[in-house]
SERODREN-996307 format. One record per residue (C-alpha): residue in one letter; x, y, z. Coordinates in nm, 3 decimals, decimal comma. Each point is the difference from the previous one (the first is absolute). Example, Ala and Ser with C-alpha at 12.3 -4.5 7.8 and 13.67 -1.06 7.14 Angstrom:
BEGIN
 residuo    east   north      up
       A   1,230  -0,450   0,780
       S   0,137   0,344  -0,066
This chain:
BEGIN
 residuo    east   north      up
       M  -2,576 -10,561  10,688
       T   0,225  -0,287   0,101
       S  -0,117  -0,347  -0,100
       D  -0,005  -0,306   0,225
       R   0,274  -0,145  -0,221
       D   0,222   0,304   0,062
       K  -0,065  -0,024   0,373
       A   0,074  -0,376   0,011
       V   0,329   0,054  -0,186
       F   0,092   0,287   0,233
       E  -0,079  -0,209   0,308
       A   0,215  -0,290  -0,124
       G   0,293   0,232  -0,070
       I  -0,022   0,190   0,325
       K  -0,027  -0,321   0,204
       L   0,308  -0,153  -0,166
       G   0,202   0,321   0,031
       A  -0,086   0,042   0,367
       L   0,068  -0,367   0,072
       Y   0,337   0,017  -0,173
       H   0,119   0,306   0,191
       Q  -0,141  -0,117   0,332
       W   0,166  -0,345   0,000
       V   0,334   0,044  -0,184
       G   0,278  -0,008   0,258
       T  -0,191  -0,217   0,246
       P   0,229  -0,248   0,176
       I  -0,083  -0,347  -0,131
       S   0,136  -0,352   0,018
       L  -0,082  -0,332  -0,159
       K  -0,183  -0,088   0,322
       S  -0,209   0,318   0,005
       A  -0,080   0,026  -0,374
       A  -0,335  -0,180   0,019
       S  -0,119   0,213   0,291
       V   0,104   0,319  -0,181
       E  -0,189  -0,112  -0,314
       S  -0,307  -0,061   0,215
       A   0,035   0,330   0,187
       I   0,017   0,196  -0,326
       E  -0,306  -0,183  -0,138
       Q  -0,198   0,050   0,321
       A   0,084   0,372   0,013
       V  -0,073   0,080  -0,364
       I  -0,326  -0,199  -0,021
       L  -0,146   0,230   0,268
       Q   0,020   0,300  -0,230
       P  -0,295   0,121  -0,205
       F  -0,044  -0,144  -0,351
       V   0,239  -0,296   0,051
       E  -0,165  -0,328  -0,102
       K   0,305  -0,227   0,010
       I   0,373   0,017   0,061
       T   0,263  -0,271  -0,022
       V   0,354   0,069   0,122
       R   0,295  -0,225  -0,071
       L   0,357   0,089   0,092
       D   0,295  -0,145  -0,190
       R   0,190  -0,193   0,264
       N   0,290  -0,056  -0,242
       L   0,086   0,368   0,042
       M   0,007  -0,020   0,381
       T   0,369  -0,009   0,083
       E   0,011   0,028   0,376
       N   0,271   0,206   0,170
       K   0,202  -0,112   0,303
       F  -0,297   0,088   0,220
       G  -0,232  -0,240  -0,184
       Y  -0,211   0,236  -0,210
       C   0,004   0,222  -0,308
       E  -0,207   0,294  -0,117
       L  -0,307  -0,043  -0,215
       S   0,068   0,143  -0,346
       G  -0,234   0,089  -0,282
       L   0,143  -0,278  -0,217
       M  -0,126  -0,256   0,253
       F  -0,364   0,098  -0,060
       N  -0,235  -0,205  -0,215
       I  -0,343   0,148   0,070
       E  -0,337  -0,022  -0,166
       I  -0,276   0,239   0,105
       V  -0,359   0,023  -0,117
       T  -0,198   0,316   0,067
       R  -0,366   0,063  -0,068
       V  -0,191   0,324  -0,036
       G  -0,366  -0,041  -0,080
       F  -0,012  -0,295  -0,238
       T   0,348   0,055  -0,143
       Y   0,293  -0,216   0,104
       C   0,367   0,079  -0,053
       R   0,283  -0,254   0,027
       A   0,351   0,133   0,053
       Y   0,337  -0,153   0,079
       L   0,320   0,104   0,168
       A   0,279  -0,232  -0,108
       P   0,359   0,017  -0,123
       K   0,048   0,070  -0,368
       D   0,343   0,056  -0,151
       G   0,150   0,057   0,346
       Y  -0,261   0,255   0,106
       P  -0,303  -0,040   0,231
       L  -0,265   0,092  -0,258
       M  -0,363   0,080   0,077
       Q  -0,236  -0,079  -0,287
       I  -0,372   0,010  -0,066
       M  -0,077  -0,335  -0,163
       E  -0,372   0,027  -0,066
       C  -0,301   0,204   0,093
       N  -0,361  -0,090  -0,077
       E  -0,333  -0,113   0,142
       T   0,054  -0,375  -0,035
       L   0,338  -0,049   0,164
       S   0,072  -0,342   0,143
       L   0,145   0,017   0,350
       S   0,256  -0,274  -0,061
       R   0,330   0,052  -0,176
       N  -0,050  -0,304  -0,220
       G  -0,332   0,092  -0,145
């Protein structure tokens, strides 16, 4: 039998993987970055088991082409997601690490705080 912890971890991983592959390559500009962050958050929060999601895009990596935009890359993502199954919460991140957009499970338990700072 699969535990709630296993399910919460799975849900965090599948949400981040789907988000990554859905949004990479999206045309983006410095002017549209905030609306893209919001659109990603609003889309993902609708999914089952998602308690919280925060999306930040690294604007320093947005080098616009002659048409005024660039493509969203995985290295631009800085995302925190919290999933909950039953009474078990899982916090996961998607953020650059050593030049790679790494997805990591940070913690998983029944007393998870919903803020990054505590």
